[in-house]
C-alpha positions as CSV (number, residue, x, y, z in Angstrom):
1,X,-0.1,-0.2,0.1
2,X,2.8,2.2,0.8
3,X,4.4,1.7,-2.6
4,X,1.2,2.4,-4.5
5,X,0.6,5.7,-2.1
6,X,4.3,6.6,-3.3
7,X,3.7,6.0,-6.9
8,X,0.6,8.3,-7.1
9,X,2.3,11.1,-5.4
10,X,5.0,10.8,-8.1
11,X,2.8,10.8,-10.7
12,X,0.5,13.6,-9.7
13,X,2.6,16.5,-10.3
14,X,3.0,15.1,-14.0
15,X,-0.8,14.8,-14.2
16,X,-1.2,18.6,-13.2
17,X,1.5,19.6,-15.6
18,X,-0.1,17.7,-18.5
19,X,-3.6,19.2,-17.4
20,X,-2.1,22.9,-17.3
21,X,-0.4,22.5,-20.6
22,X,-3.5,21.3,-22.2
23,X,-5.6,24.1,-20.5
24,X,-2.9,26.7,-21.6
25,X,-3.1,25.3,-25.5
26,X,-7.1,25.7,-25.5
27,X,-6.9,29.1,-24.2
28,X,-4.2,30.1,-26.3
29,X,-6.1,28.7,-29.6
30,X,-9.1,30.7,-28.6
31,X,-7.4,34.0,-27.7
32,X,-5.5,33.9,-30.8
33,X,-7.6,32.0,-33.2
34,X,-6.7,33.7,-36.6
35,X,-9.0,35.7,-38.5
36,X,-9.9,33.3,-41.3
37,X,-11.6,31.2,-39.1
38,X,-14.0,34.2,-38.4
39,X,-14.3,34.6,-42.2
40,X,-15.4,30.9,-42.6
41,X,-18.0,30.9,-40.3
42,X,-19.4,34.2,-41.7
43,X,-19.4,32.6,-45.1
44,X,-21.1,29.9,-44.1
45,X,-24.0,31.5,-42.2
46,X,-24.5,33.9,-44.9
47,X,-24.8,31.0,-47.8
48,X,-21.8,32.7,-49.4
49,X,-23.3,35.9,-49.8
50,X,-21.1,37.8,-47.4
51,X,-17.4,37.1,-47.5
52,X,-14.6,38.5,-45.6
53,X,-11.6,38.5,-48.0
54,X,-7.9,38.9,-47.1
55,X,-8.7,38.5,-43.4
56,X,-5.4,39.2,-41.0
57,X,-5.3,39.3,-37.4
58,X,-7.5,37.5,-35.0
59,X,-10.7,36.5,-34.4
60,X,-11.3,38.7,-31.7
61,X,-9.0,41.9,-33.3
62,X,-9.0,41.7,-37.1
63,X,-9.7,43.5,-40.4
64,X,-10.6,42.2,-44.0
65,X,-12.1,43.5,-47.1
66,X,-15.9,43.1,-47.3
67,X,-17.4,41.5,-50.3
68,X,-21.3,40.9,-51.2
69,X,-22.0,37.9,-53.7
70,X,-25.3,36.2,-55.0
71,X,-24.1,32.9,-53.3
72,X,-23.0,30.0,-55.1
73,X,-23.1,29.8,-58.5
74,X,-23.4,33.6,-58.9
75,X,-20.8,35.7,-60.8
76,X,-22.0,38.8,-58.9
77,X,-19.9,40.5,-56.4
78,X,-18.9,44.0,-55.0
79,X,-16.2,44.8,-52.4
80,X,-16.2,47.9,-50.3
81,X,-13.6,50.2,-50.7
82,X,-10.8,49.9,-48.1
83,X,-10.9,47.4,-45.1
84,X,-13.5,46.5,-42.5
85,X,-11.9,46.2,-38.8
86,X,-13.6,44.7,-36.0
87,X,-12.7,44.2,-32.3
88,X,-14.9,41.3,-30.2
89,X,-14.6,42.2,-26.3
90,X,-16.4,39.7,-23.9
91,X,-18.0,41.2,-21.1
92,X,-19.9,40.2,-18.0
93,X,-22.9,38.4,-19.6
94,X,-22.3,39.7,-22.9
95,X,-20.3,40.4,-26.3
96,X,-19.3,43.9,-27.6
97,X,-18.7,44.0,-31.3
98,X,-16.9,47.2,-32.5
99,X,-16.7,47.4,-36.6
100,X,-15.3,50.4,-38.4
101,X,-15.0,50.8,-42.0
102,X,-12.5,53.5,-43.1
103,X,-14.4,54.4,-46.2
104,X,-17.9,54.9,-44.6
105,X,-17.5,55.6,-40.9
106,X,-16.3,58.7,-39.1
107,X,-16.7,56.6,-35.9
108,X,-16.8,53.0,-34.8
109,X,-20.1,51.2,-35.0
110,X,-20.5,49.4,-31.5
111,X,-23.2,46.3,-30.8
112,X,-24.0,44.6,-27.9
113,X,-25.0,40.9,-28.1
114,X,-26.7,39.7,-25.0
115,X,-27.7,35.7,-24.7
116,X,-31.1,35.5,-23.2
117,X,-33.1,32.7,-21.9
118,X,-34.4,30.9,-25.3
119,X,-32.7,33.6,-27.4
120,X,-30.4,36.9,-27.8
121,X,-30.8,40.5,-27.8
122,X,-28.5,42.8,-30.0
123,X,-28.3,46.7,-29.0
124,X,-27.0,48.8,-31.7
125,X,-25.2,52.3,-30.5
126,X,-26.8,55.2,-32.2
127,X,-24.4,56.3,-35.1
128,X,-24.2,57.7,-38.8
129,X,-22.6,56.4,-41.7
130,X,-22.5,56.7,-45.4
131,X,-22.3,53.5,-47.7
132,X,-22.0,53.2,-51.6
133,X,-25.2,52.0,-53.2
134,X,-23.3,50.1,-55.7
135,X,-22.2,47.6,-53.2
136,X,-25.8,46.2,-53.4
137,X,-25.1,45.0,-57.0
138,X,-22.9,42.1,-55.7
139,X,-26.3,40.4,-53.9
140,X,-27.5,39.6,-57.5
141,X,-31.0,39.9,-58.4
142,X,-32.7,42.5,-58.5
143,X,-29.9,44.5,-57.6
144,X,-27.6,43.7,-60.2
145,X,-30.5,44.7,-62.9
146,X,-31.3,48.0,-61.3
147,X,-27.5,48.8,-60.5
148,X,-28.3,51.8,-58.4
149,X,-25.5,54.2,-57.7
150,X,-25.8,57.1,-55.0
151,X,-25.3,57.3,-51.3
152,X,-26.8,55.2,-48.7
153,X,-26.9,57.5,-45.2
154,X,-27.5,55.2,-42.3
155,X,-28.6,56.2,-38.9
156,X,-30.0,54.5,-35.6
157,X,-31.7,55.8,-32.8
158,X,-32.0,53.2,-29.8
159,X,-32.2,50.4,-32.5
160,X,-31.8,46.9,-31.4
161,X,-33.3,43.2,-32.0
162,X,-34.6,40.3,-29.9
163,X,-34.8,36.6,-31.0
164,X,-36.8,34.7,-28.2
165,X,-38.1,31.3,-29.1
166,X,-37.5,31.9,-32.8
167,X,-39.5,35.3,-32.9
168,X,-38.1,38.2,-33.9
169,X,-38.9,41.9,-31.9
170,X,-37.4,45.3,-33.0
171,X,-37.1,48.3,-30.7
172,X,-36.0,52.1,-31.7
173,X,-35.5,53.4,-35.3
174,X,-33.3,52.7,-38.1
175,X,-33.3,55.1,-41.0
176,X,-31.5,54.9,-44.5
177,X,-31.6,57.7,-46.8
178,X,-30.9,57.0,-50.4
179,X,-29.3,60.1,-51.7
180,X,-29.1,61.3,-55.5
181,X,-29.8,57.8,-56.7
182,X,-29.1,56.4,-60.5
183,X,-29.8,53.5,-62.4
184,X,-28.4,51.8,-65.5
185,X,-32.3,51.5,-66.4
186,X,-32.6,55.3,-66.5
187,X,-30.9,57.9,-68.5
188,X,-32.0,60.5,-65.8
189,X,-29.6,61.3,-63.2
190,X,-30.1,61.5,-60.4
191,X,-33.6,60.1,-60.2
192,X,-34.1,61.1,-56.7
193,X,-33.5,60.7,-53.3
194,X,-35.5,58.5,-50.7
195,X,-36.1,57.5,-47.1
196,X,-36.6,54.1,-45.6
197,X,-37.6,54.2,-42.0
198,X,-37.8,51.1,-39.8
199,X,-39.6,51.3,-36.8
200,X,-39.6,48.8,-33.5
201,X,-42.5,47.9,-31.5
202,X,-45.3,45.3,-30.9
203,X,-45.7,45.1,-34.8
204,X,-42.5,46.3,-36.4
205,X,-42.9,48.6,-39.4
206,X,-41.3,49.6,-43.0
207,X,-42.1,53.1,-44.6
208,X,-40.8,54.3,-48.0
209,X,-41.0,57.8,-48.8
210,X,-39.5,60.5,-51.7
211,X,-37.5,63.2,-50.2
212,X,-37.5,64.9,-53.7
213,X,-36.8,63.6,-57.4
214,X,-38.8,62.7,-60.5
215,X,-39.3,59.1,-59.8
216,X,-41.7,59.6,-56.6
217,X,-41.8,56.3,-54.5
218,X,-44.1,55.4,-51.4
219,X,-45.0,52.5,-49.4
220,X,-45.5,51.0,-46.2
221,X,-45.0,47.5,-44.7
222,X,-44.9,45.2,-41.5
223,X,-43.3,42.2,-40.3
224,X,-45.8,39.5,-39.3
225,X,-45.0,36.3,-38.1
226,X,-41.4,36.8,-39.0
227,X,-42.2,37.8,-42.7
228,X,-42.3,41.3,-44.4
229,X,-45.1,42.3,-46.1
230,X,-45.0,45.5,-48.3
231,X,-47.2,47.5,-50.6
232,X,-46.0,50.6,-52.6
233,X,-45.9,52.0,-55.9
234,X,-43.5,53.9,-58.0
235,X,-44.6,56.8,-60.3
236,X,-42.9,59.3,-62.5
237,X,-43.4,63.2,-63.0
238,X,-45.2,63.6,-66.4
239,X,-42.2,65.3,-68.2
240,X,-39.9,62.3,-67.3
241,X,-41.9,59.2,-67.5
242,X,-40.4,58.2,-71.2
243,X,-36.7,58.4,-69.3
244,X,-38.2,56.2,-66.2
245,X,-40.2,53.6,-68.3
246,X,-37.6,50.9,-68.3
247,X,-37.0,51.1,-64.7
248,X,-40.8,51.4,-64.0
249,X,-41.3,48.1,-65.8
250,X,-38.5,46.2,-63.8
251,X,-39.4,47.3,-60.1
252,X,-43.2,46.5,-60.2
253,X,-46.4,45.5,-61.9
254,X,-47.3,48.2,-64.3
255,X,-50.6,49.9,-64.1
256,X,-50.8,52.7,-66.3
257,X,-48.2,55.2,-65.4
258,X,-47.8,53.6,-61.9
259,X,-45.9,50.6,-61.0
260,X,-47.3,48.5,-58.2
261,X,-44.4,47.1,-56.0
262,X,-45.7,44.2,-53.5
263,X,-43.7,42.1,-51.1
264,X,-45.1,38.9,-49.1
């Protein structure tokens, strides 16, 4: 018995050493996981429509070129000018993700991800940024047909999202102003400027209005049972109907001078 006890005592330090080395290796792998791992996860989660190319750094602190595509089998793609940088900071019961695109942001965008029973909550820090509308063409149909150009001004106020048992709830407001938009389907440049407003609440809503321009767009919709149902219409100023005829035929169902837009 004494000999057995001696053998156990002799082996125990080696056991602790090997266990500590394994734990250290695991922590090092997690803390210094390369950014390409994150790129692979994003590509898989987006079904190949969002790519983090030339990823550098780590999962926690890195950068890449952001490319949007039409997915597997599509030849459409568009890449954001410059690089997109990120930082992930674990906190007490939450993760904070900070994003910065040198082409489009004056200040970084901060998002807080909080796990919840049966889901998660995402909170977006109030922010303003400007993005090239041409980036959307990479997503394929119908963006590659319309090929819209102009600037997308994004702003948010208390905006957030919550997923509980598969149901999505939105809070606050998200606004996108599409400024001086053009399309390869029309010779009119610019066609106009437009505003999209997503408002949270018991039944989240989407509203579309025209700020100014010869192409008039209006519409409204709601998210019900996880699906967007939207109805709107496009019209053209009488003196611009010929220049906008091709676009009106594409974006909706034509009814005389109007084009009816329906989603869901």
